[in-house]
N, C-alpha and C positions, 0 to 999 in steps of 0.2 A: 633607547635615549632618554638621559636625563632632562627634567624638565628646561635645564638651561641650554640643554643641546638642542632639543626642540623648539625650544623658543629662537634661537640664534639661526636654526635651519629655516624657519618662517621667514624670518628677516631676511636672511639671504636671497631668499625667492624674488623679494621686490627690488633686489639692486639692479642695476644695470650691465652688461657683460664688462665693463671696463672696470666698475667696482670689485664683481666678481672676481676678474682677475688678479688685481692688488688687492683684496685681502686672502689669495690664494699665496701671493708672493711672500705676503707678512708670515702667516701660518709657516710656509716651506722656510725661509727665514729663520724661524721660531725655532723650528725643530733641524735645522740644519746646524747641530752644535757639535766641535770636537769629542770625542769620547777616546780620552787616551788610552782605557782597555782594549778597542776595538783598534786604534790604530798602532798599538804593541801586536796585537794578533795580524793584522796585515802586515808587519814590517817582517813578523816571523814567517810568515808564508810567503813572502817573497824574496826572503834571505834563503830558504829552503829550496824554493823554486828555480831561483839564480844557482845554487849550489849544483843542484840535480841538472842543469843547463850546461854547466860548465862540465861536470864529470861523465857527462854521455847519459846517463840514465833519462833524460827526454829528449825527443827529435824538436829541430825546429824546422820551421816553414819558411821559406822565402816569401819577401813582399808581394810577386808576382803570382806565387801559387797562392797566396791568401785572396788576393783581389779576384782573380777567376775562381775560384772557389764560390764566392758572393756574386760574380757577374751571370752565371747560369742559372 
C-alpha cells in the first residue's frame, strides 16, 4: 500500500460504523461511473442472446422452474 493508503486505512479504523458505511457509499458512488465501452459490449451481448433465443438456439425456462430450482 502507498503511504496515503496506509494513512487512510489507519484513520478509517477510528471511524464509527455509520461513518464507515457513509465512506463506503461515497467510494462506491465514485466508482460507479458509466462506461460507454462496457455499455456497448453488454448491449451487443444482450442482442446476441435475444437473437439466439428467438431462433431457438438457446432454451428458455419458466419462472416456476427457475424458482423451484433455487428453493431446493
